[in-house]
N, C-alpha and C positions, 0 to 999 in steps of 0.2 A: 402376756409380756403385762410385767407391772406397769402401775401410772407410771411411778418414778424408778430412774435409777439410781444406784449409789453412784458416787461419783469415782469410786474406785473401778467400776464396772466401765466406766466412761475411758478411761483411761489408752487402756490397749485401742477402743476403735480411731480415739484421735491422735492415737500414737499413728495409725494405719492410714488416714486421711493425709496429716502434716508430712509423711513421711511420702506417700505418691505424692502430692504437690514439690516438696521439696525436690527429691529425686527427679522429678518432670521438669522443674524449673535447672536445675544443673544439665541436665543431658540436651533438653530443647534452647535454652539461651549460651552455654556454656562449650559442652564437647559437641554439637554437633555446628556451632559456628565455627568452631575451630576447624574441625574437621573439611568443612565446605571452604575455607579460605585455605585449607592444604593444597584439596583438589584445583580449587581456582589458579593458583600457582603453579601446577602443574599440565593445567590448560588441559582438564580432562570433563568436559561438558557436560558427558551422559550423567558420573556420579555425582558433580555439581546438581543437575537436574532431581535426579532423585533423593538427596538429600536438602535438596531446598524442599523439596516437597512435605517432607520427613516433617521438617518443624511446625509446629502447631500441633498435627496429630499425634507425635509422641507425647507432647503436655498431656492429651487429652484419654491418652492409653495408661500414663502413670496414677493419673486422678481417677480414672474408672477403677484401676486397678485397687489404690488405694478405697476406695470407697467400698470395694465387693472384697477385700480383707478387713475392713470394719463391720461390715455387717452381719460374718459369717459367726463376728467374736462377740457381737451382741445377742441377746437370747430371744432372737424374734421368734413369734409363733409362724405356721405353717404358711399361712395365706402372704403375711407378709413378706416372709421370704424367697417365697415363689417370684414375687410383683418386685423384689431388687434384683434376682437373677433375671426376669426379662428384662430393667431396664437397664442393665449391664451390660447384656448380649447387645440390646437392640444399640446403645451408644458405641459397642465396639463394631459392629456391622455397618452401621451409618458412618463412621468412621475413618472404615477401608473402601467405603466406594467413595465417599469423597477424595481420599488421599488416590486411588487408583483413577478418578477422573482427572484431577490434577497432574498426576501422575501422564497421563494420555495424552492431554492437551501440550505439558511439555515438551515428549520426546515427538507428538508430532512438529512443534515450532523446530526443534533441534533436526530433525529430519529436511524441516522445507529448507532451512540454512547452509545445510551442507550438503545433501543431495540437490535439492532445487535452487542453488543459486542464490540467496538470501532470499529466496519468496519469505510473504509474510501469509500467517494464515487469517480467518477471517471469523469477524463475531457468529457466523452462521455455522461453521462446522465447527468451531470452539464450543458453542452450545448445543449441538447436535448431540455431540460426542459427550461432554456433561449429562445432558440428560437421560441419553442411553445409560449409561453408568449407573448414574444414581436411579434409575428407574428399576434396574436388574438389582441394584442393592437395596429398593425398598421392599422389590420382591419376597428377596430372601428374608428380609427382616420379618416381613409378615410369617411366613413358612416357617421360618428357624425360629424364631424369640417371641411369637406370638401365638403360633399353631393354625393359623386361618388360612386354607387353603384356597390357592390363588387362581386355580381353573375357572370358579363364578368372575371373574375380577377380569379376567384374560375374555373371557366371553363377553363381559357387558363391554370392556373398551371394545370389542370389534363391532357389537351393535350402536354402540353409542360416536366409536369413530364416521359409519356411516349420516349419523344425522348432523356428527359436527360439519362434516365436509361439503353436502348438501349448503349448510348453512353460511358456511365462510370457504364459498368456490373464489372468489377475487383474492383473500389472504394468502388458502393452500398455492393458486395460480403464482403468487409472487414467492412464497415458499422454494416451491421445488421449482421455478424459472432461477433462483440464484443460486440453488443446489445444482443445476446441471450447469450453470455460469463457473461453479467454483470447478467444478469435476471436466469440462471440458477447459479449463485452462487457459481460452482464450483473451480474458481479462485477469487480471490479478493484483491483487494491495501494490502500490507503487507504483501500478501502472502511469504513463500518462497517454489518456484517448479524448478523441473529439468525437460528438455524436453527429448527426445527420442533422439533428434538429439548431447545431449551432454550440453547445454547452462544451467545453472543454476543459481538462485540468486532471489532479491527481485523484486514482482510487483510494480511497482512504480507506472504506472499509463495505464489504457484501455482507449486510445484515438479512433477516430473517424476510426482512421485506421493502425494503430499500439499499438500493447502490449509495454508497456518498460519495460524491467528487469536490476537493477541494478546488478551485479556482485560482490562476493566479491572480485574481486579485485578494484574496483568504477568507472569501464566500464559500460557505458549502451548496451543493446542487444534489436532492435529494431528487436520486431518477428510480421509481419504481422499478423492481425486476423485472416482471414483464414486459414492460415495455425498451428495458434496454436488452433482454436478451433477441428482441426481433428488432431492434434498431439497426442500420449503419456504423459500424463501428471500426473510427480509425486509429491501432495503438501504436503510439512512436515507441514505443518498448518491445515490441517484437518484431521481427525474431533477436534482436540486439538494440540495445540503448542507444548507441552509435550513432549517429544519421549525418547523411550530407547535409552543407549551411549552401546555399546559392545564392551569389550575390550578382544582380544583373546591370550591367553598366553599358556606356556609348562614349568614345572619343570620335574626334572630328576627322573627315575626312582626310584629311593634311598630314595626320599624325602615321608614324613609321612604326608598323604594326607589331614587327619583332622586338622592336625597343619597349611596345607597351605590355608587351606579355611578359619580356624580363621582368620588367619592374613591376611590373601586378603581381607577377610572382614570388617573387624577394621579398613583397610587403606580405604576402602572403604568409609564407613561410617565418617569417617572424613574430605574426599573430599567432598562429601555431604554435611557435614553442613558447611564447611569452604571456597570454591570455590564459586564463583559470577557463579550462572547458576545453581547450582544444588540444588537438591529438598529435603530440610532438613531431614523433614520424611517419606523419601522415604530408604526402607531396601532394602539395595544391595542383591544381592546374587550370589552365580557361580556354572556353570553345568560341571563337568565330562564331555567331550564327546570323545577323542581318545586317545588309544594308539599308540600313533605314532611312526615310527623309531627311535628316541633320546629321546624322552620325551610323557610326559602325558599332555595332550591339556585340556585346559577347556576355557571359556568363559566367562568374569565377567560381571554383566548387571547392570549398573546406570542407572542413569536418570536425564537428561535436560531440561529445561526450555523451548529453545527452539530452535532450527539447530544448528546453530553457537554459543551454547554455549557447543557445545560438544568437540571442540578442544582446549580450555581451563581445561575443564573438565578429557581429556584423557592425556593431557599433566601434567597436575600434579598429576594422579593419578599415570603414568608410573612411573615419576620419585620420588616420593614417598613409590612405591612400591618396588621396585627397591635397594632403600636404606635402608627398612625395612628387605627385605631379606636378604640381606647383613648382616643386624643384627643379623640374624635366622639359619643365616647358609642354607639358603633353596635354593639349586642350581637350574639357569636357565641355559641349558646345552645348549653349542655348537652343531651344528649338527654332528651327528656321523653315521659311516657306517664300519661294521665288514665285512671283504674282508678275503674270504678263496682260497688258492692259492693248488693247485696241481702241484707237480714238485718232482726233484732227492731228494727232505728230506727225503721222506717215502720211497726211496727205500734202502739210505741208513741208516735208521732206520726203518726196519720193523716190527720191537716190539712196535713202537712207533705208528704204527696204518696206517692206508693208506693214510690219512692225516696231512698237520702241518698245524695247524691255526695260519698264522701271523693278526695280528690286528693293525689298520690302523685309525689314526683321523683325521679328516681333519675337517678346522674352517669353509670352504664353504661348502653349501647346495650340498648335491650326491653327490660329488664328487668323479671322479673314483681314 
């Protein structure tokens, strides 16, 4: 190839390069964008996922095609021509592998949303899928584009993998524990969980080493996967997000229990209908359970859509019930203890019996 090329000989290669770039921009930024909007209006998520993953990759393909066309129109020697062909093939193979990795994760998210009831994928699974697809793409690239045999590479990886496993035992333990957590599906991203060590909150993500839990205070706790897999975990979102909300109450012994039940259920029904997070078609009920020291105790059973909804439901229910009890004259008694004293009063008044009863009410529970 001569040291310099006449400008006339550069016109065709430049036309290929600019033509590939321009065509790629038109297809990627205009045509694909409009086609994605069309399928989005038809609510066809599969087509939207495929076309959205093509964006960017199509531009690379057109530019690579333009570069390849420019190379074959230039007077290159055999060595340079072979190098250009290898580079072009490497770009195409790697871009296809990257497209397949993105497409696989997109279809996985679609499957989890549609089939698994809006379940969210995790970084661990996404990274594993992308690493596998890209790894296969690199091996194909080495074999096809550069003619490098991959058999020695696979052998080296097998031997080196044993050494890595011995050196990174704790890391691999967390990796496999996280993988088993995802496969077992006992806890999922978005679930509200409580560990036996006291931490509780929403699972944000299961990564290769840690599981991120966002607490209600908006702090994030990082729990090693191996520890989470061996912990006693309460999952408030399984088998379903709806949960019972229990409120313990007590009324005076002089209360009409039938009236108490009627009034309490009426207030609870209003809360279920009007408060965000309540289940409108759920019929609340109460269950009397204890003759306590100073009250007849019972439990009101309501229902919430998910764990955090119980706080607002309890807040509104207690506030409204207290107001309604005041209107109805239903007493929620203070803690009371009756104390009997033996003393000199009995001797001074024997006709009144051996004991004289003195009654004392205390506002503090079980006060002496």
